[in-house]
Backbone as CSV, one residue per row, in Angstrom:
resi,resn,N_x,N_y,N_z,CA_x,CA_y,CA_z,C_x,C_y,C_z
1,MET,-9.866,-33.114,-32.763,-8.794,-32.678,-33.648,-8.973,-33.319,-35.026
2,LEU,-8.956,-32.470,-36.082,-9.152,-32.972,-37.420,-7.843,-33.286,-38.105
3,LEU,-6.744,-32.714,-37.592,-5.443,-32.947,-38.197,-4.719,-34.055,-37.469
4,PRO,-3.849,-34.821,-38.159,-3.083,-35.851,-37.492,-2.096,-35.271,-36.503
5,ALA,-1.664,-36.090,-35.578,-0.751,-35.619,-34.529,0.501,-34.996,-35.108
6,ALA,1.015,-35.580,-36.182,2.256,-35.071,-36.767,2.101,-33.639,-37.238
7,ALA,0.875,-33.269,-37.673,0.661,-31.909,-38.151,0.504,-30.925,-37.020
8,LEU,0.138,-31.413,-35.851,-0.128,-30.538,-34.724,1.055,-30.405,-33.788
9,ALA,1.892,-31.408,-33.738,3.003,-31.405,-32.797,4.310,-31.197,-33.547
10,PRO,4.941,-30.037,-33.411,6.217,-29.793,-34.099,7.248,-30.841,-33.737
11,GLN,8.164,-31.117,-34.658,9.177,-32.134,-34.417,10.009,-31.834,-33.185
12,CYS,10.177,-30.535,-32.879,10.999,-30.190,-31.724,10.373,-30.659,-30.421
13,PHE,9.069,-31.000,-30.440,8.404,-31.447,-29.224,8.261,-32.967,-29.170
14,ALA,8.889,-33.690,-30.096,8.826,-35.154,-30.045,9.528,-35.645,-28.785
15,PHE,8.946,-36.640,-28.123,9.558,-37.146,-26.897,9.036,-38.542,-26.594
16,ASP,9.756,-39.256,-25.753,9.397,-40.622,-25.385,8.455,-40.575,-24.192
17,LEU,7.172,-40.348,-24.464,6.220,-40.199,-23.371,5.979,-41.527,-22.672
18,GLY,6.127,-42.629,-23.402,5.986,-43.928,-22.747,6.970,-44.077,-21.605
19,LYS,8.215,-43.716,-21.836,9.220,-43.789,-20.776,8.891,-42.800,-19.671
20,ALA,8.392,-41.610,-20.070,8.072,-40.590,-19.076,6.970,-41.051,-18.142
21,LEU,6.001,-41.759,-18.666,4.877,-42.196,-17.838,5.199,-43.439,-17.015
22,GLY,6.258,-44.113,-17.341,6.633,-45.306,-16.584,6.145,-46.549,-17.298
23,ALA,7.033,-47.494,-17.516,6.707,-48.654,-18.332,5.593,-49.500,-17.757
24,ALA,5.382,-49.449,-16.465,4.380,-50.316,-15.845,3.033,-49.632,-15.643
25,GLN,2.875,-48.395,-16.073,1.624,-47.679,-15.831,0.592,-48.054,-16.877
26,GLY,-0.407,-48.840,-16.512,-1.460,-49.243,-17.437,-2.397,-48.087,-17.701
27,LEU,-2.736,-47.858,-18.959,-3.607,-46.746,-19.306,-5.015,-46.940,-18.757
28,VAL,-5.478,-48.175,-18.658,-6.850,-48.412,-18.232,-7.073,-48.012,-16.786
29,SER,-6.004,-47.790,-16.022,-6.157,-47.421,-14.616,-5.995,-45.922,-14.395
30,ALA,-6.096,-45.131,-15.469,-5.824,-43.695,-15.353,-6.728,-43.006,-14.351
31,ASN,-7.980,-43.420,-14.275,-8.912,-42.742,-13.375,-8.612,-43.008,-11.915
32,SER,-7.784,-43.995,-11.621,-7.466,-44.306,-10.232,-6.147,-43.691,-9.785
33,ILE,-5.471,-42.954,-10.669,-4.204,-42.333,-10.321,-4.450,-41.224,-9.303
34,THR,-3.673,-41.186,-8.247,-3.825,-40.167,-7.215,-3.314,-38.821,-7.722
35,ASP,-3.649,-37.753,-6.993,-3.176,-36.421,-7.374,-1.653,-36.361,-7.395
36,ASP,-1.022,-36.953,-6.383,0.446,-36.942,-6.333,1.042,-37.692,-7.511
37,GLU,0.443,-38.833,-7.859,0.939,-39.604,-8.999,0.733,-38.843,-10.307
38,MET,-0.409,-38.174,-10.425,-0.676,-37.426,-11.646,0.310,-36.277,-11.803
39,ARG,0.603,-35.594,-10.697,1.584,-34.513,-10.768,2.959,-35.052,-11.157
40,ALA,3.318,-36.199,-10.592,4.616,-36.794,-10.918,4.668,-37.203,-12.387
41,GLN,3.587,-37.791,-12.890,3.546,-38.188,-14.296,3.623,-36.961,-15.195
42,SER,2.897,-35.909,-14.820,2.919,-34.684,-15.620,4.312,-34.081,-15.646
43,ARG,4.982,-34.100,-14.497,6.331,-33.543,-14.426,7.290,-34.318,-15.322
44,ARG,7.183,-35.638,-15.323,8.049,-36.443,-16.196,7.776,-36.126,-17.662
45,MET,6.496,-35.947,-18.000,6.138,-35.621,-19.368,6.769,-34.285,-19.779
46,VAL,6.648,-33.273,-18.904,7.197,-31.954,-19.233,8.711,-32.019,-19.354
47,GLU,9.356,-32.784,-18.503,10.813,-32.921,-18.604,11.211,-33.496,-19.950
48,GLN,10.435,-34.479,-20.439,10.714,-35.046,-21.750,10.481,-34.009,-22.853
49,MET,9.418,-33.222,-22.706,9.150,-32.179,-23.691,10.263,-31.142,-23.695
50,ASP,10.670,-30.721,-22.506,11.722,-29.707,-22.397,13.033,-30.183,-23.010
51,ALA,13.291,-31.477,-22.899,14.536,-32.023,-23.437,14.596,-31.926,-24.959
52,ARG,13.430,-31.845,-25.604,13.380,-31.786,-27.063,13.075,-30.382,-27.587
53,ALA,12.546,-29.523,-26.730,12.083,-28.209,-27.190,13.226,-27.202,-27.267
54,PRO,13.076,-26.166,-28.100,14.072,-25.086,-28.169,13.858,-24.112,-27.008
55,ILE,14.378,-24.441,-25.850,14.148,-23.649,-24.638,15.063,-22.433,-24.619
56,ALA,14.498,-21.291,-24.235,15.307,-20.079,-24.089,16.260,-20.246,-22.917
57,PRO,17.579,-20.112,-23.129,18.525,-20.219,-22.020,18.363,-19.057,-21.047
58,ALA,18.941,-19.195,-19.868,18.737,-18.221,-18.794,19.120,-16.800,-19.198
59,ASN,20.112,-16.649,-20.083,20.559,-15.303,-20.470,19.819,-14.752,-21.684
60,ASP,18.863,-15.504,-22.193,18.091,-15.064,-23.340,17.093,-13.983,-22.898
61,PRO,16.831,-12.969,-23.734,15.893,-11.906,-23.344,14.509,-12.410,-22.952
62,TYR,14.017,-13.445,-23.657,12.706,-13.992,-23.297,12.742,-14.607,-21.897
63,ALA,13.785,-15.375,-21.630,13.901,-16.028,-20.322,14.071,-14.995,-19.215
64,ARG,14.872,-13.962,-19.483,15.076,-12.922,-18.473,13.775,-12.170,-18.190
65,ARG,13.034,-11.892,-19.239,11.764,-11.186,-19.050,10.790,-12.039,-18.231
66,LEU,10.646,-13.307,-18.583,9.713,-14.166,-17.847,10.161,-14.359,-16.410
67,ALA,11.471,-14.473,-16.190,11.990,-14.625,-14.825,11.649,-13.401,-13.986
68,ALA,11.762,-12.223,-14.586,11.442,-10.995,-13.857,9.953,-10.914,-13.532
69,LEU,9.116,-11.317,-14.482,7.674,-11.246,-14.280,7.177,-12.268,-13.268
70,THR,7.911,-13.355,-13.097,7.444,-14.434,-12.211,8.257,-14.535,-10.925
71,ARG,9.114,-13.564,-10.680,9.984,-13.628,-9.494,9.173,-13.752,-8.210
72,GLN,8.023,-13.084,-8.157,7.167,-13.136,-6.981,6.002,-14.107,-7.158
73,CYS,6.128,-14.988,-8.133,5.036,-15.927,-8.424,5.601,-17.323,-8.685
74,ARG,6.267,-17.854,-7.666,6.821,-19.198,-7.774,5.943,-20.235,-7.077
75,ASP,4.876,-19.766,-6.463,3.876,-20.677,-5.908,2.543,-19.948,-5.910
76,ASP,1.468,-20.724,-5.899,0.134,-20.137,-5.888,-0.777,-21.014,-5.048
77,GLN,-1.106,-20.533,-3.864,-1.997,-21.244,-2.954,-1.592,-22.717,-2.806
78,GLY,-0.322,-22.927,-2.529,0.186,-24.267,-2.281,0.691,-25.006,-3.503
79,LEU,0.514,-24.445,-4.682,0.976,-25.080,-5.919,2.333,-24.509,-6.304
80,ASP,3.367,-25.351,-6.361,4.686,-24.921,-6.816,4.663,-24.733,-8.326
81,LEU,5.234,-23.627,-8.783,5.196,-23.282,-10.195,6.599,-23.227,-10.778
82,ASN,6.734,-23.605,-12.013,7.993,-23.442,-12.729,7.679,-23.022,-14.159
83,TYR,8.575,-22.241,-14.743,8.314,-21.604,-16.036,9.487,-21.795,-16.991
84,LYS,9.161,-21.896,-18.276,10.169,-21.868,-19.328,9.538,-21.246,-20.561
85,VAL,10.404,-20.771,-21.469,9.960,-20.226,-22.752,10.453,-21.138,-23.862
86,TYR,9.545,-21.518,-24.756,9.911,-22.252,-25.955,10.095,-21.238,-27.083
87,LEU,11.254,-21.245,-27.704,11.568,-20.286,-28.758,10.933,-20.730,-30.073
88,THR,9.685,-20.375,-30.230,8.937,-20.681,-31.441,7.960,-19.548,-31.695
89,LYS,7.696,-19.253,-32.970,6.817,-18.149,-33.327,5.351,-18.466,-33.079
90,ASP,5.035,-19.708,-32.739,3.655,-20.060,-32.418,3.149,-19.181,-31.279
91,VAL,1.858,-18.898,-31.282,1.220,-18.107,-30.223,0.464,-19.064,-29.318
92,ASN,1.059,-19.398,-28.179,0.409,-20.347,-27.283,1.098,-20.344,-25.927
93,ALA,0.448,-20.992,-24.994,0.988,-21.258,-23.661,0.190,-22.423,-23.114
94,PHE,0.782,-23.175,-22.207,0.043,-24.274,-21.595,0.583,-24.529,-20.202
95,ALA,-0.215,-25.215,-19.410,0.190,-25.616,-18.063,-0.167,-27.079,-17.868
96,THR,0.605,-27.772,-17.062,0.323,-29.165,-16.746,0.055,-29.319,-15.254
97,ALA,-0.437,-30.490,-14.880,-0.973,-30.688,-13.536,0.052,-30.502,-12.423
98,ASP,1.339,-30.545,-12.755,2.375,-30.390,-11.727,2.730,-28.937,-11.465
99,GLY,2.147,-28.000,-12.218,2.474,-26.586,-12.045,3.509,-26.072,-13.020
100,SER,3.827,-26.840,-14.047,4.735,-26.379,-15.096,3.971,-25.505,-16.077
101,ILE,4.486,-24.312,-16.331,3.864,-23.393,-17.273,4.880,-23.075,-18.358
102,ARG,4.462,-23.262,-19.610,5.354,-23.044,-20.736,4.761,-21.998,-21.674
103,PHE,5.559,-20.965,-21.957,5.184,-19.914,-22.895,5.893,-20.151,-24.218
104,TYR,5.214,-19.855,-25.302,5.861,-19.801,-26.605,6.277,-18.352,-26.827
105,SER,7.443,-18.134,-27.379,7.945,-16.771,-27.541,7.035,-15.935,-28.437
106,GLY,6.336,-16.572,-29.382,5.412,-15.831,-30.235,4.313,-15.151,-29.443
107,LEU,3.866,-15.774,-28.373,2.853,-15.169,-27.513,3.437,-14.001,-26.734
108,MET,4.646,-14.175,-26.213,5.271,-13.107,-25.454,5.533,-11.880,-26.317
109,ASP,5.814,-12.086,-27.611,6.085,-10.967,-28.509,4.908,-10.004,-28.598
110,MET,3.698,-10.521,-28.488,2.523,-9.691,-28.707,1.890,-9.181,-27.410
111,MET,2.463,-9.558,-26.253,1.861,-9.222,-24.973,2.703,-8.220,-24.185
112,THR,2.007,-7.303,-23.510,2.676,-6.458,-22.524,2.971,-7.298,-21.284
113,ASP,3.712,-6.734,-20.339,4.025,-7.476,-19.119,2.759,-7.857,-18.351
114,ASP,1.821,-6.920,-18.216,0.590,-7.227,-17.490,-0.245,-8.266,-18.225
115,GLU,-0.205,-8.258,-19.547,-0.940,-9.269,-20.314,-0.317,-10.642,-20.152
116,VAL,1.005,-10.697,-20.065,1.663,-11.973,-19.768,1.226,-12.465,-18.390
117,ARG,1.106,-11.553,-17.440,0.652,-11.933,-16.098,-0.771,-12.493,-16.126
118,TYR,-1.618,-11.900,-16.979,-2.957,-12.465,-17.134,-2.877,-13.914,-17.625
119,VAL,-2.042,-14.167,-18.635,-1.907,-15.523,-19.168,-1.410,-16.469,-18.078
120,ILE,-0.466,-16.011,-17.271,0.019,-16.833,-16.161,-1.139,-17.193,-15.242
121,GLY,-1.925,-16.185,-14.857,-3.060,-16.450,-13.985,-4.068,-17.385,-14.610
122,HIS,-4.290,-17.237,-15.911,-5.224,-18.105,-16.630,-4.742,-19.557,-16.624
123,GLU,-3.458,-19.754,-16.927,-2.929,-21.117,-16.973,-2.911,-21.747,-15.566
124,ILE,-2.580,-20.946,-14.555,-2.655,-21.459,-13.183,-4.090,-21.862,-12.867
125,GLY,-5.043,-21.070,-13.355,-6.449,-21.382,-13.126,-6.829,-22.745,-13.662
126,HIS,-6.295,-23.123,-14.818,-6.582,-24.450,-15.365,-6.073,-25.552,-14.422
127,VAL,-4.902,-25.323,-13.845,-4.339,-26.332,-12.933,-5.138,-26.375,-11.638
128,GLN,-5.393,-25.221,-11.035,-6.078,-25.168,-9.747,-7.501,-25.704,-9.835
129,ALA,-8.136,-25.546,-10.991,-9.501,-26.045,-11.177,-9.543,-27.523,-11.555
130,GLY,-8.372,-28.131,-11.757,-8.323,-29.554,-12.100,-8.469,-29.844,-13.576
131,HIS,-8.504,-28.805,-14.427,-8.656,-29.037,-15.862,-7.464,-29.787,-16.440
132,SER,-6.241,-29.403,-16.017,-5.031,-30.044,-16.549,-4.978,-31.508,-16.150
133,ARG,-5.383,-31.792,-14.919,-5.416,-33.179,-14.457,-6.414,-33.991,-15.268
134,LYS,-7.585,-33.405,-15.521,-8.623,-34.115,-16.257,-8.181,-34.410,-17.678
135,ARG,-7.463,-33.483,-18.293,-6.991,-33.707,-19.658,-6.033,-34.891,-19.711
136,MET,-5.170,-34.999,-18.709,-4.265,-36.134,-18.660,-5.042,-37.427,-18.459
137,GLN,-6.017,-37.400,-17.563,-6.841,-38.592,-17.328,-7.558,-39.019,-18.606
138,LEU,-8.180,-38.052,-19.283,-8.924,-38.384,-20.493,-7.999,-38.920,-21.582
139,ALA,-6.806,-38.325,-21.685,-5.852,-38.790,-22.689,-5.433,-40.224,-22.419
140,LEU,-5.128,-40.510,-21.147,-4.678,-41.850,-20.792,-5.803,-42.867,-20.888
141,SER,-7.052,-42.399,-20.828,-8.192,-43.311,-20.825,-8.885,-43.405,-22.171
142,SER,-8.384,-42.702,-23.184,-9.067,-42.676,-24.474,-9.098,-44.056,-25.102
143,GLY,-10.155,-44.310,-25.854,-10.348,-45.640,-26.418,-9.195,-46.121,-27.271
144,ALA,-8.713,-45.257,-28.180,-7.634,-45.672,-29.079,-6.379,-46.028,-28.306
145,LEU,-6.071,-45.230,-27.284,-4.858,-45.480,-26.513,-5.025,-46.702,-25.624
146,GLN,-6.228,-46.938,-25.121,-6.464,-48.157,-24.348,-6.266,-49.381,-25.227
147,GLN,-6.778,-49.327,-26.463,-6.616,-50.462,-27.376,-5.146,-50.682,-27.700
148,ALA,-4.413,-49.587,-27.910,-2.985,-49.716,-28.196,-2.258,-50.317,-27.006
149,ALA,-2.632,-49.892,-25.804,-1.999,-50.424,-24.605,-2.327,-51.891,-24.428
150,ALA,-3.587,-52.264,-24.704,-3.987,-53.662,-24.568,-3.194,-54.537,-25.528
151,ALA,-3.013,-54.040,-26.763,-2.245,-54.800,-27.748,-0.786,-54.924,-27.348
152,ALA,-0.309,-53.972,-26.525,1.088,-53.976,-26.082,1.227,-54.559,-24.684
153,GLY,0.212,-55.259,-24.226,0.287,-55.861,-22.898,-0.080,-54.908,-21.786
154,GLY,-0.792,-53.812,-22.105,-1.253,-52.889,-21.083,-0.183,-51.997,-20.504
155,LYS,0.909,-51.803,-21.224,2.010,-50.992,-20.688,2.244,-49.764,-21.549
156,ALA,2.250,-48.616,-20.897,2.437,-47.367,-21.626,3.795,-47.306,-22.297
157,GLY,4.783,-47.917,-21.697,6.133,-47.871,-22.236,6.265,-48.575,-23.566
158,ALA,5.280,-49.449,-23.897,5.352,-50.206,-25.134,4.603,-49.536,-26.280
159,LEU,3.974,-48.393,-26.041,3.226,-47.720,-27.087,4.148,-47.282,-28.222
160,ALA,3.615,-47.341,-29.453,4.376,-46.911,-30.618,4.416,-45.392,-30.683
161,GLN,5.319,-44.852,-31.508,5.467,-43.411,-31.624,4.159,-42.742,-32.053
162,SER,3.368,-43.399,-32.926,2.118,-42.796,-33.377,1.162,-42.586,-32.217
163,GLU,1.095,-43.570,-31.305,0.223,-43.411,-30.141,0.765,-42.361,-29.182
164,LEU,2.095,-42.284,-29.059,2.681,-41.255,-28.197,2.376,-39.865,-28.735
165,GLY,2.424,-39.722,-30.053,2.086,-38.439,-30.653,0.643,-38.069,-30.395
166,GLU,-0.232,-39.073,-30.460,-1.643,-38.810,-30.172,-1.832,-38.375,-28.729
167,LEU,-1.106,-39.016,-27.827,-1.226,-38.665,-26.416,-0.729,-37.247,-26.169
168,PHE,0.355,-36.881,-26.832,0.863,-35.515,-26.708,-0.208,-34.506,-27.121
169,VAL,-0.851,-34.753,-28.260,-1.878,-33.840,-28.752,-3.029,-33.746,-27.766
170,LYS,-3.446,-34.882,-27.233,-4.583,-34.895,-26.317,-4.289,-34.128,-25.031
171,VAL,-3.059,-34.235,-24.534,-2.723,-33.602,-23.253,-2.487,-32.108,-23.421
172,VAL,-1.719,-31.708,-24.436,-1.273,-30.318,-24.551,-2.080,-29.516,-25.563
173,ARG,-2.474,-30.142,-26.670,-3.094,-29.393,-27.752,-4.615,-29.531,-27.803
174,ALA,-5.228,-30.300,-26.913,-6.673,-30.445,-26.943,-7.346,-29.132,-26.559
175,GLN,-8.498,-28.868,-27.169,-9.193,-27.612,-26.905,-9.900,-27.662,-25.555
176,HIS,-9.769,-26.575,-24.804,-10.519,-26.432,-23.566,-11.973,-26.124,-23.895
177,SER,-12.882,-26.512,-23.012,-14.281,-26.152,-23.183,-14.476,-24.684,-22.839
178,GLN,-15.589,-24.122,-23.303,-15.880,-22.728,-22.975,-16.036,-22.550,-21.469
179,GLY,-16.657,-23.537,-20.813,-16.809,-23.462,-19.364,-15.474,-23.447,-18.648
180,ASN,-14.548,-24.288,-19.103,-13.210,-24.309,-18.509,-12.485,-22.988,-18.727
181,GLU,-12.653,-22.418,-19.921,-12.001,-21.144,-20.212,-12.538,-20.035,-19.315
182,ASN,-13.845,-20.012,-19.137,-14.431,-19.000,-18.261,-13.939,-19.163,-16.828
183,GLU,-13.852,-20.409,-16.382,-13.383,-20.666,-15.019,-11.932,-20.216,-14.848
184,ALA,-11.098,-20.506,-15.855,-9.697,-20.089,-15.791,-9.574,-18.567,-15.882
185,ASP,-10.428,-17.931,-16.687,-10.412,-16.466,-16.768,-10.804,-15.838,-15.428
186,ASP,-11.819,-16.408,-14.781,-12.231,-15.894,-13.472,-11.087,-16.009,-12.469
187,TYR,-10.377,-17.119,-12.536,-9.242,-17.301,-11.636,-8.154,-16.271,-11.947
188,ALA,-7.943,-16.020,-13.235,-6.929,-15.039,-13.629,-7.262,-13.657,-13.081
189,MET,-8.524,-13.284,-13.112,-8.925,-11.990,-12.557,-8.647,-11.928,-11.055
190,GLN,-8.936,-13.011,-10.354,-8.637,-13.074,-8.916,-7.126,-13.024,-8.685
191,PHE,-6.385,-13.718,-9.537,-4.922,-13.735,-9.464,-4.364,-12.323,-9.616
192,LEU,-4.853,-11.594,-10.607,-4.398,-10.221,-10.840,-4.765,-9.319,-9.667
193,SER,-5.946,-9.516,-9.119,-6.388,-8.697,-7.982,-5.545,-8.962,-6.741
194,ARG,-5.315,-10.232,-6.437,-4.550,-10.590,-5.245,-3.153,-9.999,-5.288
195,ARG,-2.583,-9.954,-6.474,-1.200,-9.492,-6.621,-1.123,-8.033,-7.053
196,GLN,-2.276,-7.382,-7.087,-2.359,-5.945,-7.382,-1.782,-5.603,-8.756
197,TYR,-2.081,-6.457,-9.739,-1.744,-6.173,-11.123,-2.967,-5.561,-11.808
198,ASP,-2.756,-4.990,-12.962,-3.819,-4.313,-13.698,-4.764,-5.345,-14.313
199,ARG,-6.008,-5.384,-13.826,-6.969,-6.370,-14.318,-7.417,-6.082,-15.747
200,ARG,-7.241,-4.854,-16.212,-7.617,-4.536,-17.588,-6.785,-5.332,-18.590
201,ALA,-5.655,-5.866,-18.147,-4.799,-6.658,-19.038,-5.511,-7.919,-19.524
202,ALA,-6.449,-8.448,-18.729,-7.207,-9.622,-19.164,-8.017,-9.297,-20.414
203,VAL,-8.590,-8.102,-20.445,-9.393,-7.677,-21.593,-8.508,-7.432,-22.805
204,THR,-7.450,-6.666,-22.637,-6.601,-6.313,-23.785,-5.884,-7.532,-24.358
205,ALA,-5.479,-8.463,-23.483,-4.827,-9.685,-23.975,-5.791,-10.499,-24.822
206,LEU,-7.016,-10.666,-24.345,-7.997,-11.446,-25.094,-8.404,-10.744,-26.380
207,GLU,-8.452,-9.416,-26.362,-8.757,-8.686,-27.588,-7.668,-8.906,-28.640
208,LYS,-6.416,-8.909,-28.217,-5.320,-9.185,-29.151,-5.444,-10.593,-29.726
209,LEU,-5.735,-11.550,-28.862,-5.858,-12.935,-29.319,-7.055,-13.100,-30.246
210,GLY,-8.106,-12.313,-29.997,-9.283,-12.392,-30.848,-9.037,-11.920,-32.266
211,LYS,-7.998,-11.131,-32.470,-7.666,-10.617,-33.798,-6.833,-11.596,-34.619
212,LEU,-6.359,-12.637,-33.981,-5.534,-13.612,-34.687,-6.397,-14.489,-35.584
213,SER,-5.818,-14.942,-36.656,-6.508,-15.908,-37.525,-5.467,-16.679,-38.298
214,GLY,-5.566,-18.021,-38.238,-4.649,-18.875,-38.996,-3.217,-18.728,-38.548
215,GLY,-2.294,-19.035,-39.443,-0.864,-18.898,-39.168,-0.444,-19.682,-37.957
216,GLY,0.323,-19.027,-37.076,0.853,-19.711,-35.913,0.011,-19.537,-34.671
217,SER,-1.268,-19.183,-34.815,-2.099,-18.906,-33.648,-2.667,-20.185,-33.056
218,ASN,-1.807,-21.034,-32.499,-2.264,-22.257,-31.861,-3.177,-21.966,-30.683
219,TRP,-3.058,-20.768,-30.115,-3.919,-20.405,-28.989,-5.388,-20.569,-29.357
220,LEU,-5.751,-20.184,-30.593,-7.152,-20.231,-31.004,-7.670,-21.652,-31.112
221,SER,-6.806,-22.603,-31.357,-7.247,-23.995,-31.460,-7.389,-24.652,-30.097
222,THR,-6.762,-24.072,-29.073,-6.806,-24.680,-27.745,-7.571,-23.850,-26.733
223,HIS,-7.775,-22.556,-27.008,-8.465,-21.648,-26.097,-9.549,-20.909,-26.891
224,PRO,-10.789,-21.382,-26.861,-11.819,-20.850,-27.751,-12.361,-19.483,-27.346
225,ALA,-12.973,-18.809,-28.332,-13.792,-17.607,-28.172,-13.140,-16.469,-27.398
226,PRO,-11.936,-16.018,-27.779,-11.314,-14.927,-27.010,-12.107,-13.627,-27.037
227,ARG,-12.797,-13.335,-28.126,-13.548,-12.074,-28.194,-14.709,-12.089,-27.196
228,ASP,-15.439,-13.187,-27.149,-16.530,-13.296,-26.180,-16.000,-13.223,-24.753
229,ARG,-14.870,-13.838,-24.529,-14.284,-13.833,-23.188,-13.787,-12.438,-22.817
230,ALA,-13.291,-11.698,-23.801,-12.848,-10.326,-23.531,-14.014,-9.483,-23.026
231,GLN,-15.183,-9.623,-23.678,-16.354,-8.871,-23.237,-16.773,-9.300,-21.838
232,ARG,-16.682,-10.582,-21.575,-17.041,-11.095,-20.246,-16.111,-10.515,-19.185
233,MET,-14.824,-10.430,-19.483,-13.875,-9.855,-18.549,-14.110,-8.347,-18.383
234,ARG,-14.476,-7.681,-19.471,-14.757,-6.248,-19.395,-15.930,-5.988,-18.454
235,ASN,-16.909,-6.879,-18.495,-18.068,-6.726,-17.620,-17.703,-6.878,-16.154
236,GLN,-16.629,-7.622,-15.891,-16.211,-7.835,-14.501,-15.401,-6.658,-13.925
237,LEU,-14.952,-5.787,-14.809,-14.141,-4.666,-14.326,-14.975,-3.664,-13.519
238,GLY,-16.263,-3.608,-13.800,-17.156,-2.758,-13.024,-17.003,-1.280,-13.305
């Protein structure tokens, strides 16, 4: 990331991640955290984010639409899923290791229902493949954050706001690798097939994202090469 955390993380997403991670959780031990602990830490982080974000209430059209689209998708091969919409014009979505999936309303504005389903499958793919867990591990183990933790006695709860902002960027706004994106796209295609949704939505969604440039298209900074991926998905349609 070339921009500072403050430029990447809107003020509405500011949160006390140190408290969310637990005051006694040393960053240097991130690689030894169990799957259950990582899911619990991720859930606490998302709860803190949700507390600060402009969440669409249950009666909001965005929330009603997402609830309808996910009514039959509250779990995926043993993974419990939960969804919310952040009311922001940014074009993005993300998932965390606990199965929390968050849509930005700007993304929903440009997607058909089947294209939203593709995004759901893609984000689930990141979780099921362990990408979301790895991002949390890497964030907690990064050199700068380890040094900050060491200076604070090795406790995440003592990190300053600047370090918390950096951790937020690393966990949610860090760019996925092309390999991770392909793996998540493959999972999305399987997801659409299993649930008998239109697989062509993977192609059309990526084509729409490929046309974005600048502005609020945070998707492009976190999910690379949508045009190349669209062609790859088209090849899978047979």
